[in-house]
N, C-alpha and C positions, 0 to 999 in steps of 0.2 A: 525392556525395562521402562518404567515410568520415569519421567524427569523429576529430579528432586526439587521440591518447592518449599517455601516457608510455611509452617503450620499456621492455620487460621485460628487466632486466639480469640476467645470471647471478650467482648468489650465490657468494661465495668459499667454498672448502672449509673445513670446521672445522679448527682448529688441532690438530696432533698434538703433544701436549706430551711433552717428555722427562721433566719432573718434574711433580708435581701442582700445580694452581693453589691459591694462597692463598684467593682469593675465591670459588671454586666452593663451598666449604663454610663460609666465614666471612663475616659481616657486620662490616666494620670501622667502629667508631664512635670518632671522634677529637676531641680538644680542641686547638684551634689557638692559637698565639701565641708569646710569648717571656717567660721568667720575669723579665726585667728591667723589664717595663712592663705595666700593665693595658690600655694604649691599643691594643695589637696584638691582643688577644683574651683569651679566658677562661683560657688557660694561665698568664697573668700575674696573675690575680686571686686565686688561692689558692696555698697552699704545703703541701708535705709531705703529712701524712695526710689533711688536709681536701681537698686537690686530688685525691688518689687516690680517696677515698670518694665525692666528688661526681661524678667521671667514671664510677665504677663504677655509681652510681645512675642516671646518664643512660643508660649502655649497657644497663642492666637493663630499661629501659622498652621496648626493642625485642625482648626475648626472646619475648614472646607473639605477635609479629607476623611472625616469620620462623622457618622450620625450621632455619636455619643457626645455628651457634655465633656468639655475639656477642663480638667481639674488640676491647677498648678499646685506644687508642693515644694517646700524647702526640705532638702535631703541632707540632714546634719550627721556627719560622722561623730558620734557621741562617745564611742569607746575607740581609741586610736592606738593601734599596735606600735610598739617602740623598738628601736634597734638595740637598746640596752635594757638591762633588768631594772624594774621599778622597785620601790622599797619592799614590796611584798613578793617579789620574784615572779610577777605575772606578765611582765613585758608589755604593759599597756597603760595608757593614760585615760582616766575617766574624765569626761567633760564635766564641769561643775553644774549643779542643779540651777544655779542662777543663769548661766549661759543658755541652758536648754529652755528655761522659762522665758528668757528674753526672746529667743528665736520663735517660741510658740506665740508669744504676744504679737510679734511682727507678722507671723503667718496669719493669725486671726484677723489682724487689722486690715489685711488685704484679701481675705476670703480664701486663703490657701490652707492646705494641710501641712503637717510636719511629719517627716519620717526620721527615725533615729536608727543609725547604722552602727553595727557592732563589728569591730575587728578584735577578736578575742586575745590575740597573742598567746600566752600560756595560761590564760584563764579559761573559764567554761562559758558556754552560751547561757546556761541556766543562771550562773552567778551574775553575769553582766545584764541579762534581762531583768533579773530581780533588782539590780541597782537602778534600772530605768523604770521600774514598776509604777512609781508615783506619777510619772509623765504618761505612761501607757494607759493609765486609768482615765486620762482625758479622752473625750470621744473622737477627737480629730488628730490623734497621734498614732502613727503606724510604726512598723519595725522592719529592719533589714539586717541580713547576716552576710558576712564576707568570709568565705572559706579560704581565700587567698592568704589571710592573716591569722588563721587558726593553726598554730604550730605544734607539732609533736615535741616531746621532751628533747632538749639538746639542739633544736634548730632555732635560728634567729629570724624574726620577722623581716621580710624584705629581701633576704638572701635566697630563699627558696620559696616556691609556691606552696602554701599550706593546703590543708584539706579538712573537711568536716564530714561527720557521719550523719546518717539519717536520724539517729537518736538525738543528736544536737538540735536538728531542725524540729523534731517532734517535741523536744523539751520546750522550745520557744512557742510552738503551737499550743501546747498544754497551758502555758502561763497566759497567753493571749486569750484563749477560750475561757479560762477561769475568770479573767478580768471582765470579759464581755458579759458572762453570766452574772457574776456577783454585782456588777455595777449597772446591769441592764442597759448596756451600751449598744450603739449601732455596730455593724460588722467592722472588723479590722482587716488590714492588709499586711502580709508577711512576704518580703522579697528576699530571695536567695540568689547570690551572684555565682556565676560559673563561666569559665572559659577553657578549662581542660577537663578531660574525662575523670582524672583522678581526684579532682577537687571535691566531687560528690560521687564517690565510687559506688555506694549502695543507695543511690537516689531512688531506686524502685521501692525502698522501704519507707520513704517519706509518706506519711498518711494524708488522707484528704480531710477536710474540715467543712462543717456546715456553718461555722461562725467566722471563719477567717478565709480571705482570698489568698491562696498560696501562689506566689509568682516566681517563675524562673527567669532571671535576668542574664542575658548573654553579655558578659563583661569583656573587657579587653579592647585595645585600640589597634588600628591598622587601616588598610585601604578597603574599598568597598567589596571586592571579591573575597578577601579574607574574612571580613566580618559576616558576609552572607554565608560563607562556608561554615564558620564556627556557630553561627545562629542555627543553621540546619543541623549541625552535629549535636549540639547539646539538647536540642529538642527531639532528635532521633534517638539519642541514648535513652531518654525517658522524659517526656514533657511533664510539667506540673500543670495545675489548673489553668493558669494564665501566663502567657509569654511576655517577655520584656526585652528591651535592648538598651545598652548604654552607649552614648555617643560622646566623643571627646573633642572639644572645640580646638584644642591645640595639637593633640597627638594624632588624631585621625587624618588620613590623607583623603582629600576630596569628600568632605563631610556630606553624609546623606541629607537631602532636603526632606521636609515633612511628607511630601507626596511619596517619595521613595521608601521612607520608613513604613508608611501604612500599606505599601504594596508588598511587603514581606509576608511570607506565609510560613507558619501561622501569623496572623496579624497581631502586632504587639498590643497589649493592654496597658503597658507602662513604658514610657520613654524617659530615660535618665540622661541628663547632660552633666558632664564633669568638666 
């Protein structure tokens, strides 16, 4: 008998891009959170010039470990899942347009990008992306989706780990692509967080895009061996076009240095600090 082996599957053809990719030439280093609270991440722990200078210092640590340009970004949680029902029953709070505009102005003043992160609660990715459309129509604003806080009916955000379907991700892709085309914008970036298999159970159905860089971010905190294992797991389940990793200043044990982050395989195209 012949030994059983894995079938050799044909590789998909490379993407033929209409516009140039953001992440082919840039390493995105982001600071995650919300300016109203330090509990959500580092973005809420500093203000103004101190915030910008400390992010710039963190981004600079990667410059000797990658041939790419290092591009800092503020990573704002713009739709925040809530532990109690909101007035419309969607279990999420939308950040005000004024707050988002202020973060964009701060980012631009320092040469940074802005990423808007969605925790849908009981709302939909399409509805929340449409709420953010006016900001996503700016050339330097990108999008992120957090399946951890996308909750099925009857489940409370924060008590269980949520999940998101490929259709949700594809809805966001469709909106971003339409914005790029209609506004004649440079390419966008879409980041999708994951740290369990069930969070994106049908990930194989997330489609590719010639206008949007689709990123899979290994979320979740822990020690180095655990983070390496989960990073390998989510990329083995099914990688997206660009890999990413999230690092936690307070919760991670023995935080990875920039050199160690860039030694991961596949090499990250985005590094998020919370």
